[in-house]
N, C-alpha and C positions, 0 to 999 in steps of 0.2 A: 553771756560770758565770753570774753575775748581770749583767744589762745596766744600764748607767748610764742613769738617767732622762733625762739630757740627750740621749743618743744616740737614745732612743726618741722624745723630743719632736721632735728634728730629722727623724726618719723620718716622723713623722705630720704634719709641717708641710704644710698645704695639702690634707690628706686628712681629710675630716670625715664623709662619708657611708658607709653600709654598702657601697655599690657601689664606692666609691673604695678601701675597705680590703679587702673580702672578695670583690669582684666578679671577673668573668672576666679582666679586666686590672688587677685591684686591687693594692694594695701587698703583700699577703701572697704572692700569686703571683709578683710581680716579685722580691720579696726571696728567696723559695725558689729561684727560677731563678738569681739572682745568687750566692747563697751556694754552691749546688752547683757553678756554673762556677768560682768562685774556689777552691773546695776541689780541683776537678780540676786547675786550673792549679798549685796548690800541690803536688799529687801528682806532676805532670810535672816540676816544678822539682826535687823530691827525687830523682826517677828519673834526671834528666840530671846533677844535681850542680852546677848553676849557675842564677842568675837570668836572666830574659829580658834580652837585649842585653848581658849581662856579657861582658867581654873574654876570660875564661877558657874560654868556650864556643867560641871560634873554632878551627876545625880540630880539634875534640874528637872527631870520629868519629861523633857523633850530634847531632841538633839538632831544634828545633821544626819542625813541618811543617803549620802551619795547624790546622784543626779540621773536624769533621763534625757535622751536626745529628742528634740522637737524640731520639726521642719517648718520653717516660717517663710512666708512670702512678703518681701518688702516691695518698694515701688518698682524695682527693676531686676530683682534677683531672688534666688532661693537660698536660704541659710539654714544650716543645722546648728541649733543652739542647745547647749547643755544647761538644762533647767535644774537647779538644786531642789532637793526635797527634804522634808523633816520626817522624823520617825512616826509621829501620830497623824501625818497627812493633813495638818491644819493650816499649812502655809498656802496662801492664795496670792500669787504674784499680781501686782497692779499693772506693771508695764507690759506684761504678756499674760493676760488672764487665761485660765483653763478654758479650753474649747476654742480659743482664738488662734488662728494660724496665719493671719495676715495683718499688716499694719494699714492704718488710714492712708489713702492715696491709691492703693491697689484697687479697691472697690470702685473708685471713680473711673479708673481706666476701663474696667469691665462695663460699667454703666454707659460710658461715652461710646464705646464700640457698639453696644446694644442699641443705643439711640440712633446710630448711623445705619441701622438696618442689618448689621451682621447677625447671622444665626449663631446658635450656641457652638456648633461645630467650627464655624469660621473664627469665632472669638478664641476657641481653644487653639486653633492653628496659628492665629496671630500672636498670642501670648507666648507660645512655644518658639515661634520663629524669631520674634523681636527680643523677648526677655529670657528665653531658655527656661521657661517655667511650665510645668505640667499642671493644668487646672482641670478638675473634674466637672462634668456637666452639672452635677448637684451644686457645686460651689457657685457656678455662674447663675444658676436658677435662684439660689438662696440670696445672692447679692442683689439681683434684679427684683426679687420678690419684696425686698425691704423697701423698694420704691412705692409699693402699693399703699402704704400708710400715707405717704406724701400725696399720692394721687387722690385718695379719698378725702383728705383734708382740703385739697385744691377744689375738688368737685363740690364740696359743701361750703366753700368760703362765701362770705357775704358779698353781694354785688351792689352796684350803684342803683339809686332809686330810678333814674331816668336814662334811657338810651335812645337817642334820636333815630338810629337805624339798627336793625338786627337782621343779619343774613342767616339763612338756614340752608344747609346742603348736606349731602350724604356721601359716604365712601363705602363701597362694597368690599367685604372681607369674607374669607372662608374660615369657618370655625368648626372644630370637632364637637359634636353633640351626641352623646349616648352611642358612641361608636361610628357615627356617620358624619361626613363633612357636609355642612349646610352653608348656604349663602346668608350672611347677615349684613345689616347696614349699620355703620357707625355714623350717627347723626351729630353734626357739629353746629352750634349756634355761635355766630361771631357778632359781637356787639360793637358799635361805634359809640364811644362815650362823648360827653359834651365838649371835650377838648379835641375830638377828632381821631383819637388813638383807638386802634383795634384791640379788642380783648375777647379771647375765647371764653364764653360763658360756661360751657360744659360739653361733655361727650356722652352720648347715650347709645347703647347697642341693643338692637332689636331685630328679630327675624322678620316680623311683619309690622308694617305701620298701620295706623288707624286713629280714629278720633280718641279712643280710650288712651292709647299710648301718648298722643300729643297733649292730652289734658294733663297727664301725669308730668310731662316735661314742663309745660307752662306753669302748672301749680308749683313745681319745684323752684322755678325762677322767681315766682312771687314770694315763696317762703324765704328765699335767700335775699329778699330785699327789693326786687324790681317792682316798681309801682306803675311805670308808664313806658311804653314804646311808641314813638311817633309813627314809624313806617317799618313794616316787616317785609323783607324781600325773600320770596320763596320760589321753589321750582316745582310746582304741581304736586307737592307731597300730600298724599291722601289724608284728609281729616285735619291737617295743620291749620288752614285758615280759620275753620270753625272753632278750633281749640283756642287759638290766639284771641279771637273776638269774644270768646266766652270769658277768658281770664283777664284780658286787657281790652275792654269794650271800646275804648277810644282809638285803638291802633288801626291804621290803614294797612291792609294786606295788599302787597303789590307783587304780581307775577313777574318773574325775570323775563324780560323781552328777548334777551339773547338766547335763552333756552327755548323759547317759543319759536323763534326763527330757526334755530338749529334743528328742532324737531320737525319743523315744516319742510326743511330741505331733505329730510330722509326720504320723502316721496318723489323727489324731483330728479329727472335724468340729468346727466352732466351737461348736455348741450343747452338745457333750459335754465340751468342754475343761475347764471349771471343775470338773466332777465328777471327771474323770480325774486332774487335778492333786491334788485333795484326797485321793483314794485312794492315789496314788503317794506323797504326803507321809507317809501312815501307814506306808509301807514304809521310807523312808530316814530318818525321824525316830524309828524304833523304838528302844527302850532296849537291845536285844540282838540278836544275829544270829538267835536262835530266834524272837523276837517279829517280826523283820523278815520271816523266811521265812513265818510264819503270815499276816502282812499281805499278802505277795505272793501266797500261795495264795488268799486271799480276793479279791484284786484279779483274779486270773485267772478264778476262778469267775464273777465278776460281768461281766467285760469280754471274755473270750476269744471268745465267740461273735461279737462285733462287731469287736473289734480283736485278732486272734490274734497279730499280729506283735509287739505290745508284750510280752506274756508270754514269747514265744519269745526276744526280745532280752534280757530280764532274766535268764531262766534260763541263756542262753548265757554271760552275763557275771557270773554270781552269785559265782564264786570270786574275781573281782577286785573285787567290791562288799563282801563280808562283812568284810574286814579293818577297814573303817571302824568297825564296831560294837564292836571290841575296845578302842577308845581312849576316854578320858574326854572330856567336852565341850570342854575347852580345846584339845585336839589336833584334835577333830572340826571345830571351827570353822575351823581352819587348812587342813585337807585336804579339806573338803566340796566345794570347787570349785577349778578352776584360774583363778579370776577374777584372781588376782594377776598372772598372765601375760597373761590375756585383755585386761585394761585397758591393759596395755602395748602389746599387739598392735593395739588399737583406735586408739591414737595413731600407730602405725607405718603403719596402713592409710591414714590421712589423708595421710601423706607420699608413699605409693606411688601414690595415686589419680590424680594428674595424668599419670602416665606410662602410656601404652598398652602398651609393651613395652620391656624393657631389652636393650641390645646383647649383654650377656654376664653370667655369674654374678658377676664382680667388680663390675660396676656395681650389682647388687643389694646385695652385701655393703657396698659403699662408702656407699650412701645409708642403709641400715639402721643402720650403725655411727654415722654422723654424726647421724642422727635420735635415736638412743639417747643419744649424748653430749650432744645439745642439750637433752634432756628428763630428764636423769639425776636432777635434784633431786626430780622428782615420783615416778618409778617405783621409786627405790631406798629409799623410806621404809620403816621397819620394819613387820612384820606386827602388826596390832592385837592387844593383850593378849598380846604374845609372852612376857613373863616368866612368866605363869601356864602357858603351853604348855611353856616350857623346863623349868619345875619338873617337869612330868609326864614329859617326855622323859628327864630325869635319873633318875627313878624306874624307868621302863619299860626304858630302854636303859642302865642303870647302868654296865655293864662296857664300853660303847662311847662314852660321853661323855668327852672329854679332861679330865683333872684340872685343867689350867690354863685 
């Protein structure tokens, strides 16, 4: 509905400054209050079936019974609204239902602040400073708790049948459990679909990992529609390779080489680091598995006396490293590292950092989901040079790539 300019001019008469129009007691605030109160009066009239002071309302069995003040939060201010009531208390306002003290839009502000990592106390302070609104911790908790239904729906959503690559990594969080703060891991599975776009398949929180836990995760992915994964890139998570191969027997499990190199350098003194990195590069950049093994043996002969744990680690993981050398450069570039999920985790850690400990697992899920939703445009971008990699997948996994 368009407003007549003459009506607007009449409203603005005598109001010229920003304070008079937008201020604490300005025209906009007064107009919002009056419109809401008039709408509520109209609702009560429709409920009773007669206008105020109308003769047909006499002895009608129900009547107006004054009003009560209700404090309401709008998008940017607090209003005190006079809500009319009837004598037998059967009137239920539609525009401002009983129990509701805020309008749509305010909740989104709270959720947006929460998704950016602000604590409840910080959200309280922000809303008071910017909007001059006092908000209780219970209100903030209730608003963000409403997100959990959306989180559970997202966690249970159907998935694609085929993912050429799935990366798995973990974030460590502190959670209160029976009065104690314990370290738990939030495990994230990031899938790359046939179009090359990244999609987070789910989040699982557990204090200890193992084959039983990972079987549950892989079983859940299968139940939600995943039938095949070509390559799973993991970082030495205990029991995960065996669980993947049990549920998805055709999947090739590939250990993240960057993680292996990084773990190797933990044992190296600063003065030897550059030389060790150069010799390890000869291993993981080799043209074939045979050449890589030759380079590894050369590395061990050179460094085993000084850093024996490095050679021992690479030997122990060699079966999970060698699949890498079977693939052409286009696929190697995609699976060389779990950086696709690590960059996502880096942004999530910034959100988690302000919180010393979460009250429960749901609180962790809630903030991770909101942070992911908030940053989705950045982390869902397709893998670099994906068409070339997909062409190679089509050749290597010809019978497993869907025709459509």
